[in-house]
PDB file as gemmi writes it, atoms N, CA and C in Angstrom:
CRYST1    1.000    1.000    1.000  90.00  90.00  90.00 P 1                      
ATOM      1  N   MET A   1      20.070  61.759 -61.456  1.00  0.00           N  
ATOM      2  CA  MET A   1      18.782  62.075 -62.246  1.00  0.00           C  
ATOM      3  C   MET A   1      17.812  62.243 -61.191  1.00  0.00           C  
ATOM      4  N   LYS A   2      17.606  61.717 -60.255  1.00  0.00           N  
ATOM      5  CA  LYS A   2      16.745  61.881 -59.211  1.00  0.00           C  
ATOM      6  C   LYS A   2      16.920  63.488 -58.516  1.00  0.00           C  
ATOM      7  N   THR A   3      18.077  63.822 -58.291  1.00  0.00           N  
ATOM      8  CA  THR A   3      18.327  65.147 -57.810  1.00  0.00           C  
ATOM      9  C   THR A   3      17.990  66.455 -58.748  1.00  0.00           C  
ATOM     10  N   SER A   4      18.163  66.044 -60.083  1.00  0.00           N  
ATOM     11  CA  SER A   4      17.710  66.910 -61.123  1.00  0.00           C  
ATOM     12  C   SER A   4      16.339  66.922 -61.207  1.00  0.00           C  
ATOM     13  N   LYS A   5      15.323  66.131 -60.796  1.00  0.00           N  
ATOM     14  CA  LYS A   5      14.002  66.219 -60.966  1.00  0.00           C  
ATOM     15  C   LYS A   5      13.530  67.008 -59.728  1.00  0.00           C  
ATOM     16  N   ILE A   6      14.140  66.631 -58.559  1.00  0.00           N  
ATOM     17  CA  ILE A   6      13.784  67.353 -57.377  1.00  0.00           C  
ATOM     18  C   ILE A   6      14.026  68.749 -57.596  1.00  0.00           C  
ATOM     19  N   ILE A   7      15.127  68.936 -58.032  1.00  0.00           N  
ATOM     20  CA  ILE A   7      15.566  70.698 -58.243  1.00  0.00           C  
ATOM     21  C   ILE A   7      14.589  71.365 -59.336  1.00  0.00           C  
ATOM     22  N   ALA A   8      14.176  70.469 -60.226  1.00  0.00           N  
ATOM     23  CA  ALA A   8      13.460  70.980 -61.227  1.00  0.00           C  
ATOM     24  C   ALA A   8      11.955  71.240 -60.547  1.00  0.00           C  
ATOM     25  N   ALA A   9      11.514  70.232 -59.855  1.00  0.00           N  
ATOM     26  CA  ALA A   9      10.194  70.435 -59.128  1.00  0.00           C  
ATOM     27  C   ALA A   9      10.192  71.592 -58.105  1.00  0.00           C  
ATOM     28  N   ALA A  10      11.339  71.839 -57.473  1.00  0.00           N  
ATOM     29  CA  ALA A  10      11.224  73.097 -56.518  1.00  0.00           C  
ATOM     30  C   ALA A  10      11.313  74.151 -57.323  1.00  0.00           C  
ATOM     31  N   ALA A  11      11.994  74.353 -58.437  1.00  0.00           N  
ATOM     32  CA  ALA A  11      11.958  75.545 -59.214  1.00  0.00           C  
ATOM     33  C   ALA A  11      10.684  76.088 -59.627  1.00  0.00           C  
ATOM     34  N   LEU A  12       9.886  74.724 -60.230  1.00  0.00           N  
ATOM     35  CA  LEU A  12       8.556  74.986 -60.707  1.00  0.00           C  
ATOM     36  C   LEU A  12       7.586  75.377 -59.505  1.00  0.00           C  
ATOM     37  N   SER A  13       7.806  74.871 -58.322  1.00  0.00           N  
ATOM     38  CA  SER A  13       6.817  75.294 -57.263  1.00  0.00           C  
ATOM     39  C   SER A  13       6.994  76.747 -56.941  1.00  0.00           C  
ATOM     40  N   LEU A  14       8.518  77.261 -56.964  1.00  0.00           N  
ATOM     41  CA  LEU A  14       8.920  78.538 -56.654  1.00  0.00           C  
ATOM     42  C   LEU A  14       7.979  79.514 -57.676  1.00  0.00           C  
ATOM     43  N   LEU A  15       8.116  79.341 -58.980  1.00  0.00           N  
ATOM     44  CA  LEU A  15       7.541  80.024 -60.029  1.00  0.00           C  
ATOM     45  C   LEU A  15       5.907  80.021 -59.760  1.00  0.00           C  
ATOM     46  N   ALA A  16       5.597  78.804 -59.375  1.00  0.00           N  
ATOM     47  CA  ALA A  16       4.063  78.960 -59.277  1.00  0.00           C  
ATOM     48  C   ALA A  16       3.484  79.799 -58.040  1.00  0.00           C  
ATOM     49  N   ALA A  17       4.518  79.734 -56.877  1.00  0.00           N  
ATOM     50  CA  ALA A  17       4.104  80.413 -55.697  1.00  0.00           C  
ATOM     51  C   ALA A  17       4.131  81.925 -55.991  1.00  0.00           C  
ATOM     52  N   ALA A  18       5.395  82.461 -56.865  1.00  0.00           N  
ATOM     53  CA  ALA A  18       5.624  83.639 -56.975  1.00  0.00           C  
ATOM     54  C   ALA A  18       4.306  84.507 -58.199  1.00  0.00           C  
ATOM     55  N   GLY A  19       4.052  83.261 -58.897  1.00  0.00           N  
ATOM     56  CA  GLY A  19       2.786  83.761 -59.856  1.00  0.00           C  
ATOM     57  C   GLY A  19       1.588  83.872 -59.219  1.00  0.00           C  
ATOM     58  N   ALA A  20       1.268  83.193 -58.094  1.00  0.00           N  
ATOM     59  CA  ALA A  20       0.182  83.270 -57.252  1.00  0.00           C  
ATOM     60  C   ALA A  20       0.001  84.596 -56.609  1.00  0.00           C  
ATOM     61  N   HIS A  21       0.998  85.432 -56.142  1.00  0.00           N  
ATOM     62  CA  HIS A  21       0.971  86.449 -55.419  1.00  0.00           C  
ATOM     63  C   HIS A  21       1.221  87.727 -56.540  1.00  0.00           C  
ATOM     64  N   ALA A  22       0.795  87.599 -57.749  1.00  0.00           N  
ATOM     65  CA  ALA A  22       1.002  88.931 -58.661  1.00  0.00           C  
ATOM     66  C   ALA A  22      -0.110  89.601 -58.323  1.00  0.00           C  
ATOM     67  N   GLU A  23       0.113  91.067 -58.553  1.00  0.00           N  
ATOM     68  CA  GLU A  23      -1.001  91.980 -58.629  1.00  0.00           C  
ATOM     69  C   GLU A  23      -1.762  92.031 -59.811  1.00  0.00           C  
ATOM     70  N   THR A  24      -2.943  92.706 -59.406  1.00  0.00           N  
ATOM     71  CA  THR A  24      -3.589  93.092 -60.864  1.00  0.00           C  
ATOM     72  C   THR A  24      -3.738  94.481 -61.080  1.00  0.00           C  
ATOM     73  N   TYR A  25      -4.216  94.857 -62.233  1.00  0.00           N  
ATOM     74  CA  TYR A  25      -4.204  96.239 -62.543  1.00  0.00           C  
ATOM     75  C   TYR A  25      -5.676  96.365 -62.509  1.00  0.00           C  
ATOM     76  N   GLU A  26      -6.218  97.433 -61.639  1.00  0.00           N  
ATOM     77  CA  GLU A  26      -7.548  97.483 -61.622  1.00  0.00           C  
ATOM     78  C   GLU A  26      -7.911  99.179 -62.471  1.00  0.00           C  
ATOM     79  N   GLY A  27      -6.942  99.639 -62.887  1.00  0.00           N  
ATOM     80  CA  GLY A  27      -7.339 100.932 -63.840  1.00  0.00           C  
ATOM     81  C   GLY A  27      -7.178 102.056 -62.919  1.00  0.00           C  
ATOM     82  N   VAL A  28      -7.546 103.059 -63.260  1.00  0.00           N  
ATOM     83  CA  VAL A  28      -7.292 104.400 -62.487  1.00  0.00           C  
ATOM     84  C   VAL A  28      -8.566 104.733 -61.567  1.00  0.00           C  
ATOM     85  N   HIS A  29      -8.408 104.949 -60.451  1.00  0.00           N  
ATOM     86  CA  HIS A  29      -9.399 105.207 -59.434  1.00  0.00           C  
ATOM     87  C   HIS A  29     -10.020 106.587 -59.602  1.00  0.00           C  
ATOM     88  N   GLN A  30     -11.165 106.559 -59.490  1.00  0.00           N  
ATOM     89  CA  GLN A  30     -12.080 107.761 -59.088  1.00  0.00           C  
ATOM     90  C   GLN A  30     -11.587 108.669 -58.119  1.00  0.00           C  
ATOM     91  N   VAL A  31     -11.424 109.782 -58.088  1.00  0.00           N  
ATOM     92  CA  VAL A  31     -11.064 110.739 -56.910  1.00  0.00           C  
ATOM     93  C   VAL A  31     -12.274 111.013 -56.149  1.00  0.00           C  
ATOM     94  N   VAL A  32     -12.443 110.645 -54.886  1.00  0.00           N  
ATOM     95  CA  VAL A  32     -13.424 110.815 -53.896  1.00  0.00           C  
ATOM     96  C   VAL A  32     -13.220 112.008 -53.173  1.00  0.00           C  
ATOM     97  N   SER A  33     -13.846 113.036 -53.123  1.00  0.00           N  
ATOM     98  CA  SER A  33     -13.759 113.935 -52.168  1.00  0.00           C  
ATOM     99  C   SER A  33     -15.021 114.696 -51.491  1.00  0.00           C  
ATOM    100  N   ALA A  34     -14.881 115.155 -50.358  1.00  0.00           N  
ATOM    101  CA  ALA A  34     -16.218 115.744 -49.626  1.00  0.00           C  
ATOM    102  C   ALA A  34     -16.525 116.930 -49.924  1.00  0.00           C  
ATOM    103  N   ASN A  35     -15.368 117.688 -50.637  1.00  0.00           N  
ATOM    104  CA  ASN A  35     -15.445 119.228 -50.880  1.00  0.00           C  
ATOM    105  C   ASN A  35     -15.887 119.418 -52.335  1.00  0.00           C  
ATOM    106  N   SER A  36     -16.691 120.443 -52.497  1.00  0.00           N  
ATOM    107  CA  SER A  36     -17.011 120.502 -53.783  1.00  0.00           C  
ATOM    108  C   SER A  36     -16.044 121.552 -54.593  1.00  0.00           C  
ATOM    109  N   ARG A  37     -16.114 121.574 -55.839  1.00  0.00           N  
ATOM    110  CA  ARG A  37     -14.913 122.392 -56.688  1.00  0.00           C  
ATOM    111  C   ARG A  37     -15.119 123.841 -55.943  1.00  0.00           C  
ATOM    112  N   ALA A  38     -16.059 124.119 -55.811  1.00  0.00           N  
ATOM    113  CA  ALA A  38     -16.328 125.551 -55.173  1.00  0.00           C  
ATOM    114  C   ALA A  38     -15.526 126.061 -53.879  1.00  0.00           C  
ATOM    115  N   ASP A  39     -15.827 124.696 -53.148  1.00  0.00           N  
ATOM    116  CA  ASP A  39     -15.185 124.972 -51.789  1.00  0.00           C  
ATOM    117  C   ASP A  39     -13.613 124.850 -51.867  1.00  0.00           C  
ATOM    118  N   VAL A  40     -13.206 124.024 -52.579  1.00  0.00           N  
ATOM    119  CA  VAL A  40     -11.681 123.843 -52.902  1.00  0.00           C  
ATOM    120  C   VAL A  40     -11.295 125.209 -53.457  1.00  0.00           C  
ATOM    121  N   LEU A  41     -11.987 125.614 -54.556  1.00  0.00           N  
ATOM    122  CA  LEU A  41     -11.468 127.285 -55.057  1.00  0.00           C  
ATOM    123  C   LEU A  41     -11.420 128.336 -53.911  1.00  0.00           C  
ATOM    124  N   ALA A  42     -12.413 128.297 -53.340  1.00  0.00           N  
ATOM    125  CA  ALA A  42     -12.453 129.153 -52.110  1.00  0.00           C  
ATOM    126  C   ALA A  42     -11.329 129.034 -51.188  1.00  0.00           C  
ATOM    127  N   GLN A  43     -10.969 127.842 -50.504  1.00  0.00           N  
ATOM    128  CA  GLN A  43     -10.010 127.566 -49.791  1.00  0.00           C  
ATOM    129  C   GLN A  43      -8.546 127.956 -50.358  1.00  0.00           C  
ATOM    130  N   ALA A  44      -8.453 127.645 -51.632  1.00  0.00           N  
ATOM    131  CA  ALA A  44      -7.212 127.969 -52.312  1.00  0.00           C  
ATOM    132  C   ALA A  44      -7.080 129.456 -52.466  1.00  0.00           C  
ATOM    133  N   PHE A  45      -8.186 130.241 -52.639  1.00  0.00           N  
ATOM    134  CA  PHE A  45      -8.078 131.588 -52.752  1.00  0.00           C  
ATOM    135  C   PHE A  45      -7.584 132.327 -51.380  1.00  0.00           C  
ATOM    136  N   ALA A  46      -8.339 131.970 -50.343  1.00  0.00           N  
ATOM    137  CA  ALA A  46      -8.189 132.246 -49.094  1.00  0.00           C  
ATOM    138  C   ALA A  46      -6.666 131.956 -48.511  1.00  0.00           C  
ATOM    139  N   THR A  47      -6.195 130.821 -49.030  1.00  0.00           N  
ATOM    140  CA  THR A  47      -4.664 130.474 -48.767  1.00  0.00           C  
ATOM    141  C   THR A  47      -3.729 131.208 -49.309  1.00  0.00           C  
ATOM    142  N   ALA A  48      -4.098 131.768 -50.654  1.00  0.00           N  
ATOM    143  CA  ALA A  48      -3.149 132.278 -51.572  1.00  0.00           C  
ATOM    144  C   ALA A  48      -3.027 133.731 -51.036  1.00  0.00           C  
ATOM    145  N   HIS A  49      -4.048 134.660 -50.453  1.00  0.00           N  
ATOM    146  CA  HIS A  49      -4.243 135.703 -50.132  1.00  0.00           C  
ATOM    147  C   HIS A  49      -3.970 135.820 -48.559  1.00  0.00           C  
ATOM    148  N   ALA A  50      -3.495 134.926 -48.079  1.00  0.00           N  
ATOM    149  CA  ALA A  50      -3.121 135.171 -46.427  1.00  0.00           C  
ATOM    150  C   ALA A  50      -2.020 135.936 -46.321  1.00  0.00           C  
ATOM    151  N   ALA A  51      -2.183 136.757 -45.222  1.00  0.00           N  
ATOM    152  CA  ALA A  51      -1.082 137.848 -44.910  1.00  0.00           C  
ATOM    153  C   ALA A  51       0.138 136.717 -44.436  1.00  0.00           C  
ATOM    154  N   ASN A  52       1.490 137.292 -44.689  1.00  0.00           N  
ATOM    155  CA  ASN A  52       2.523 136.667 -44.225  1.00  0.00           C  
ATOM    156  C   ASN A  52       2.657 135.075 -44.541  1.00  0.00           C  
ATOM    157  N   GLN A  53       2.113 134.959 -45.666  1.00  0.00           N  
ATOM    158  CA  GLN A  53       2.353 133.275 -45.946  1.00  0.00           C  
ATOM    159  C   GLN A  53       3.600 132.961 -46.362  1.00  0.00           C  
ATOM    160  N   ASN A  54       4.309 133.570 -46.769  1.00  0.00           N  
ATOM    161  CA  ASN A  54       5.895 133.385 -47.054  1.00  0.00           C  
ATOM    162  C   ASN A  54       6.869 133.721 -45.967  1.00  0.00           C  
ATOM    163  N   VAL A  55       6.554 133.873 -44.984  1.00  0.00           N  
ATOM    164  CA  VAL A  55       7.310 134.103 -43.696  1.00  0.00           C  
ATOM    165  C   VAL A  55       7.782 132.663 -42.959  1.00  0.00           C  
ATOM    166  N   THR A  56       8.933 132.546 -42.937  1.00  0.00           N  
ATOM    167  CA  THR A  56       9.325 131.185 -42.258  1.00  0.00           C  
ATOM    168  C   THR A  56       8.929 131.227 -40.848  1.00  0.00           C  
ATOM    169  N   ASN A  57       8.901 130.038 -40.052  1.00  0.00           N  
ATOM    170  CA  ASN A  57       8.670 130.142 -38.684  1.00  0.00           C  
ATOM    171  C   ASN A  57       9.793 130.638 -37.827  1.00  0.00           C  
ATOM    172  N   GLY A  58      11.004 130.427 -38.362  1.00  0.00           N  
ATOM    173  CA  GLY A  58      12.208 130.879 -37.759  1.00  0.00           C  
ATOM    174  C   GLY A  58      12.374 132.352 -37.693  1.00  0.00           C  
ATOM    175  N   SER A  59      11.483 133.012 -38.599  1.00  0.00           N  
ATOM    176  CA  SER A  59      11.653 134.527 -38.307  1.00  0.00           C  
ATOM    177  C   SER A  59      10.499 135.364 -37.731  1.00  0.00           C  
ATOM    178  N   ARG A  60       9.594 134.527 -37.306  1.00  0.00           N  
ATOM    179  CA  ARG A  60       8.420 135.028 -36.448  1.00  0.00           C  
ATOM    180  C   ARG A  60       8.892 135.251 -35.113  1.00  0.00           C  
ATOM    181  N   VAL A  61       8.352 136.312 -34.685  1.00  0.00           N  
ATOM    182  CA  VAL A  61       8.609 136.730 -33.300  1.00  0.00           C  
ATOM    183  C   VAL A  61       7.477 136.432 -32.428  1.00  0.00           C  
ATOM    184  N   LEU A  62       7.909 135.502 -31.316  1.00  0.00           N  
ATOM    185  CA  LEU A  62       7.316 134.712 -30.329  1.00  0.00           C  
ATOM    186  C   LEU A  62       7.305 135.699 -29.119  1.00  0.00           C  
ATOM    187  N   ALA A  63       6.092 135.783 -28.391  1.00  0.00           N  
ATOM    188  CA  ALA A  63       6.012 136.349 -27.147  1.00  0.00           C  
ATOM    189  C   ALA A  63       6.997 135.592 -26.230  1.00  0.00           C  
ATOM    190  N   SER A  64       7.683 136.349 -25.167  1.00  0.00           N  
ATOM    191  CA  SER A  64       8.562 135.783 -24.140  1.00  0.00           C  
ATOM    192  C   SER A  64       7.924 135.006 -23.321  1.00  0.00           C  
ATOM    193  N   PRO A  65       8.220 133.734 -22.926  1.00  0.00           N  
ATOM    194  CA  PRO A  65       7.534 133.087 -22.018  1.00  0.00           C  
ATOM    195  C   PRO A  65       7.394 133.550 -20.482  1.00  0.00           C  
ATOM    196  N   ALA A  66       6.593 133.196 -19.776  1.00  0.00           N  
ATOM    197  CA  ALA A  66       6.220 133.871 -18.307  1.00  0.00           C  
ATOM    198  C   ALA A  66       7.429 132.981 -17.746  1.00  0.00           C  
ATOM    199  N   SER A  67       8.061 133.795 -16.726  1.00  0.00           N  
ATOM    200  CA  SER A  67       9.003 133.189 -15.789  1.00  0.00           C  
ATOM    201  C   SER A  67       8.787 133.715 -14.401  1.00  0.00           C  
ATOM    202  N   SER A  68       8.817 132.607 -13.516  1.00  0.00           N  
ATOM    203  CA  SER A  68       8.696 133.143 -11.997  1.00  0.00           C  
ATOM    204  C   SER A  68       9.800 133.646 -11.394  1.00  0.00           C  
ATOM    205  N   VAL A  69      10.967 133.377 -11.909  1.00  0.00           N  
ATOM    206  CA  VAL A  69      12.245 134.133 -11.519  1.00  0.00           C  
ATOM    207  C   VAL A  69      12.658 135.200 -11.862  1.00  0.00           C  
ATOM    208  N   ASP A  70      13.068 136.454 -11.072  1.00  0.00           N  
ATOM    209  CA  ASP A  70      13.401 137.618 -11.565  1.00  0.00           C  
ATOM    210  C   ASP A  70      14.907 137.769 -12.223  1.00  0.00           C  
ATOM    211  N   ARG A  71      15.034 138.777 -13.221  1.00  0.00           N  
ATOM    212  CA  ARG A  71      16.172 138.963 -13.901  1.00  0.00           C  
ATOM    213  C   ARG A  71      17.439 138.790 -13.095  1.00  0.00           C  
ATOM    214  N   ALA A  72      17.538 139.350 -11.791  1.00  0.00           N  
ATOM    215  CA  ALA A  72      18.547 139.690 -11.059  1.00  0.00           C  
ATOM    216  C   ALA A  72      19.133 138.001 -10.589  1.00  0.00           C  
ATOM    217  N   THR A  73      18.167 137.251 -10.085  1.00  0.00           N  
ATOM    218  CA  THR A  73      18.389 135.990  -9.961  1.00  0.00           C  
ATOM    219  C   THR A  73      18.993 135.210 -11.062  1.00  0.00           C  
ATOM    220  N   VAL A  74      18.354 135.220 -12.068  1.00  0.00           N  
ATOM    221  CA  VAL A  74      18.959 134.574 -13.358  1.00  0.00           C  
ATOM    222  C   VAL A  74      20.353 135.021 -13.822  1.00  0.00           C  
ATOM    223  N   ARG A  75      20.633 136.252 -13.355  1.00  0.00           N  
ATOM    224  CA  ARG A  75      22.036 136.782 -13.828  1.00  0.00           C  
ATOM    225  C   ARG A  75      22.873 136.219 -12.808  1.00  0.00           C  
ATOM    226  N   ALA A  76      22.478 136.221 -11.500  1.00  0.00           N  
ATOM    227  CA  ALA A  76      23.600 135.911 -10.570  1.00  0.00           C  
ATOM    228  C   ALA A  76      23.805 134.446 -10.688  1.00  0.00           C  
ATOM    229  N   GLU A  77      22.981 133.631 -11.248  1.00  0.00           N  
ATOM    230  CA  GLU A  77      22.992 132.151 -11.386  1.00  0.00           C  
ATOM    231  C   GLU A  77      23.926 131.886 -12.467  1.00  0.00           C  
ATOM    232  N   ALA A  78      23.793 132.885 -13.532  1.00  0.00           N  
ATOM    233  CA  ALA A  78      24.733 132.652 -14.832  1.00  0.00           C  
ATOM    234  C   ALA A  78      26.139 133.022 -14.431  1.00  0.00           C  
ATOM    235  N   VAL A  79      26.307 134.034 -13.686  1.00  0.00           N  
ATOM    236  CA  VAL A  79      27.643 134.580 -13.343  1.00  0.00           C  
ATOM    237  C   VAL A  79      28.346 133.327 -12.410  1.00  0.00           C  
ATOM    238  N   ALA A  80      27.566 132.958 -11.653  1.00  0.00           N  
ATOM    239  CA  ALA A  80      27.997 131.956 -10.677  1.00  0.00           C  
ATOM    240  C   ALA A  80      28.455 130.589 -11.458  1.00  0.00           C  
ATOM    241  N   THR A  81      27.885 130.446 -12.396  1.00  0.00           N  
ATOM    242  CA  THR A  81      27.966 129.191 -13.326  1.00  0.00           C  
ATOM    243  C   THR A  81      29.297 129.490 -14.422  1.00  0.00           C  
ATOM    244  N   ALA A  82      29.205 130.735 -14.754  1.00  0.00           N  
ATOM    245  CA  ALA A  82      30.586 131.094 -15.537  1.00  0.00           C  
ATOM    246  C   ALA A  82      31.986 130.907 -14.726  1.00  0.00           C  
ATOM    247  N   HIS A  83      31.647 131.436 -13.468  1.00  0.00           N  
ATOM    248  CA  HIS A  83      33.088 131.401 -12.615  1.00  0.00           C  
ATOM    249  C   HIS A  83      33.357 129.958 -11.959  1.00  0.00           C  
ATOM    250  N   ALA A  84      32.475 129.196 -12.046  1.00  0.00           N  
ATOM    251  CA  ALA A  84      32.625 127.660 -11.558  1.00  0.00           C  
ATOM    252  C   ALA A  84      33.819 127.273 -12.072  1.00  0.00           C  
ATOM    253  N   PRO A  85      34.820 126.545 -11.088  1.00  0.00           N  
ATOM    254  CA  PRO A  85      35.904 126.274 -11.634  1.00  0.00           C  
ATOM    255  C   PRO A  85      35.804 124.747 -12.453  1.00  0.00           C  
ATOM    256  N   ASN A  86      34.537 124.060 -12.358  1.00  0.00           N  
ATOM    257  CA  ASN A  86      34.575 122.911 -13.256  1.00  0.00           C  
ATOM    258  C   ASN A  86      33.642 123.049 -14.338  1.00  0.00           C  
ATOM    259  N   GLN A  87      33.486 124.290 -14.773  1.00  0.00           N  
ATOM    260  CA  GLN A  87      32.408 124.489 -15.948  1.00  0.00           C  
ATOM    261  C   GLN A  87      32.817 123.621 -17.314  1.00  0.00           C  
ATOM    262  N   ASN A  88      33.949 123.665 -17.601  1.00  0.00           N  
ATOM    263  CA  ASN A  88      34.765 123.259 -18.809  1.00  0.00           C  
ATOM    264  C   ASN A  88      35.073 121.906 -18.949  1.00  0.00           C  
ATOM    265  N   LEU A  89      34.611 121.155 -17.752  1.00  0.00           N  
ATOM    266  CA  LEU A  89      34.964 119.901 -17.817  1.00  0.00           C  
ATOM    267  C   LEU A  89      34.440 119.001 -18.729  1.00  0.00           C  
ATOM    268  N   ASP A  90      35.220 117.843 -19.375  1.00  0.00           N  
ATOM    269  CA  ASP A  90      34.688 117.092 -20.286  1.00  0.00           C  
ATOM    270  C   ASP A  90      34.700 115.699 -20.029  1.00  0.00           C  
ATOM    271  N   ARG A  91      33.708 115.032 -19.923  1.00  0.00           N  
ATOM    272  CA  ARG A  91      33.391 113.667 -19.323  1.00  0.00           C  
ATOM    273  C   ARG A  91      34.603 112.717 -20.004  1.00  0.00           C  
ATOM    274  N   LYS A  92      34.776 113.059 -21.341  1.00  0.00           N  
ATOM    275  CA  LYS A  92      35.636 112.110 -22.073  1.00  0.00           C  
ATOM    276  C   LYS A  92      37.202 112.317 -21.573  1.00  0.00           C  
ATOM    277  N   ALA A  93      37.447 113.138 -20.799  1.00  0.00           N  
ATOM    278  CA  ALA A  93      38.831 113.463 -20.359  1.00  0.00           C  
ATOM    279  C   ALA A  93      39.237 112.752 -19.348  1.00  0.00           C  
ATOM    280  N   PHE A  94      38.096 111.825 -18.659  1.00  0.00           N  
ATOM    281  CA  PHE A  94      38.556 110.947 -17.412  1.00  0.00           C  
ATOM    282  C   PHE A  94      38.357 109.516 -17.985  1.00  0.00           C  
ATOM    283  N   VAL A  95      38.722 108.653 -16.763  1.00  0.00           N  
ATOM    284  CA  VAL A  95      38.763 107.218 -16.919  1.00  0.00           C  
ATOM    285  C   VAL A  95      37.289 107.100 -16.897  1.00  0.00           C  
ATOM    286  N   ASN A  96      36.860 106.066 -17.767  1.00  0.00           N  
ATOM    287  CA  ASN A  96      35.397 105.490 -18.181  1.00  0.00           C  
ATOM    288  C   ASN A  96      34.361 106.626 -18.013  1.00  0.00           C  
ATOM    289  N   SER A  97      34.704 107.940 -18.271  1.00  0.00           N  
ATOM    290  CA  SER A  97      33.927 109.176 -18.789  1.00  0.00           C  
ATOM    291  C   SER A  97      33.295 109.243 -17.382  1.00  0.00           C  
ATOM    292  N   VAL A  98      33.706 109.230 -16.255  1.00  0.00           N  
ATOM    293  CA  VAL A  98      33.216 109.448 -15.041  1.00  0.00           C  
ATOM    294  C   VAL A  98      34.078 110.701 -14.366  1.00  0.00           C  
ATOM    295  N   VAL A  99      33.494 111.907 -14.065  1.00  0.00           N  
ATOM    296  CA  VAL A  99      34.006 112.931 -13.410  1.00  0.00           C  
ATOM    297  C   VAL A  99      34.123 112.617 -12.052  1.00  0.00           C  
ATOM    298  N   PRO A 100      35.555 112.769 -11.486  1.00  0.00           N  
ATOM    299  CA  PRO A 100      35.836 112.554 -10.235  1.00  0.00           C  
ATOM    300  C   PRO A 100      35.052 113.458  -9.201  1.00  0.00           C  
ATOM    301  N   GLU A 101      34.764 113.108  -7.865  1.00  0.00           N  
ATOM    302  CA  GLU A 101      34.031 113.709  -6.923  1.00  0.00           C  
ATOM    303  C   GLU A 101      34.646 115.180  -6.635  1.00  0.00           C  
ATOM    304  N   GLN A 102      35.828 115.179  -6.701  1.00  0.00           N  
ATOM    305  CA  GLN A 102      36.433 116.349  -6.231  1.00  0.00           C  
ATOM    306  C   GLN A 102      36.148 117.510  -7.315  1.00  0.00           C  
ATOM    307  N   PHE A 103      35.752 117.216  -8.364  1.00  0.00           N  
ATOM    308  CA  PHE A 103      35.618 118.248  -9.563  1.00  0.00           C  
ATOM    309  C   PHE A 103      33.986 118.563  -9.420  1.00  0.00           C  
ATOM    310  N   THR A 104      33.200 117.662  -8.943  1.00  0.00           N  
ATOM    311  CA  THR A 104      31.825 118.000  -8.980  1.00  0.00           C  
ATOM    312  C   THR A 104      31.140 118.613  -7.561  1.00  0.00           C  
ATOM    313  N   ARG A 105      31.921 118.839  -6.537  1.00  0.00           N  
ATOM    314  CA  ARG A 105      31.548 119.352  -5.346  1.00  0.00           C  
ATOM    315  C   ARG A 105      31.410 120.804  -5.258  1.00  0.00           C  
ATOM    316  N   ALA A 106      30.602 121.105  -4.644  1.00  0.00           N  
ATOM    317  CA  ALA A 106      30.266 122.582  -4.933  1.00  0.00           C  
ATOM    318  C   ALA A 106      31.374 123.250  -3.917  1.00  0.00           C  
ATOM    319  N   ARG A 107      31.400 124.584  -4.363  1.00  0.00           N  
ATOM    320  CA  ARG A 107      32.590 125.479  -3.417  1.00  0.00           C  
ATOM    321  C   ARG A 107      31.557 125.909  -2.328  1.00  0.00           C  
ATOM    322  N   PRO A 108      32.596 125.886  -1.345  1.00  0.00           N  
ATOM    323  CA  PRO A 108      31.813 126.733  -0.071  1.00  0.00           C  
ATOM    324  C   PRO A 108      31.304 128.055  -0.258  1.00  0.00           C  
ATOM    325  N   VAL A 109      30.392 128.396   0.479  1.00  0.00           N  
ATOM    326  CA  VAL A 109      29.791 129.588   0.115  1.00  0.00           C  
ATOM    327  C   VAL A 109      30.680 130.864   0.386  1.00  0.00           C  
ATOM    328  N   THR A 110      31.756 130.857   1.509  1.00  0.00           N  
ATOM    329  CA  THR A 110      32.773 131.806   1.567  1.00  0.00           C  
ATOM    330  C   THR A 110      33.605 132.273   0.244  1.00  0.00           C  
ATOM    331  N   GLN A 111      33.755 131.037  -0.458  1.00  0.00           N  
ATOM    332  CA  GLN A 111      34.648 131.238  -1.779  1.00  0.00           C  
ATOM    333  C   GLN A 111      33.663 131.793  -2.757  1.00  0.00           C  
ATOM    334  N   GLN A 112      32.357 131.572  -2.852  1.00  0.00           N  
ATOM    335  CA  GLN A 112      31.583 132.279  -3.777  1.00  0.00           C  
ATOM    336  C   GLN A 112      31.350 133.789  -3.432  1.00  0.00           C  
ATOM    337  N   ALA A 113      31.659 134.284  -2.477  1.00  0.00           N  
ATOM    338  CA  ALA A 113      31.214 135.612  -2.059  1.00  0.00           C  
ATOM    339  C   ALA A 113      31.915 136.616  -2.716  1.00  0.00           C  
ATOM    340  N   GLY A 114      33.032 136.328  -3.250  1.00  0.00           N  
ATOM    341  CA  GLY A 114      33.895 137.233  -4.136  1.00  0.00           C  
ATOM    342  C   GLY A 114      33.272 137.494  -5.512  1.00  0.00           C  
ATOM    343  N   LEU A 115      32.080 137.032  -6.012  1.00  0.00           N  
ATOM    344  CA  LEU A 115      31.609 137.173  -7.204  1.00  0.00           C  
ATOM    345  C   LEU A 115      31.202 138.748  -7.562  1.00  0.00           C  
TER     346      LEU A 115                                                      
END                                                                             
């Protein structure tokens, strides 16, 4: 009988604690804005009539970035990388995902001359 009173007291205290944190309804709040209706209407009109408003960012043409490397150097690096013997190595193919050193060493310049 004593344990049933303890359980009942605990349940009542939980209900009291839950009731203490209940939210109150304060009604609908008034909208507060720094802009007048005329300002909002003018902004909406300007946005609706803006040029290219329905063009996605993916289809916009951007200016090419400035580069200090000339085209021939970039092409030579690309060709050298494409002809590298270790370009298709996958780290997952090796033990502990570590590529052995013999696969990562650079080729001597005499072997690269045939590009």
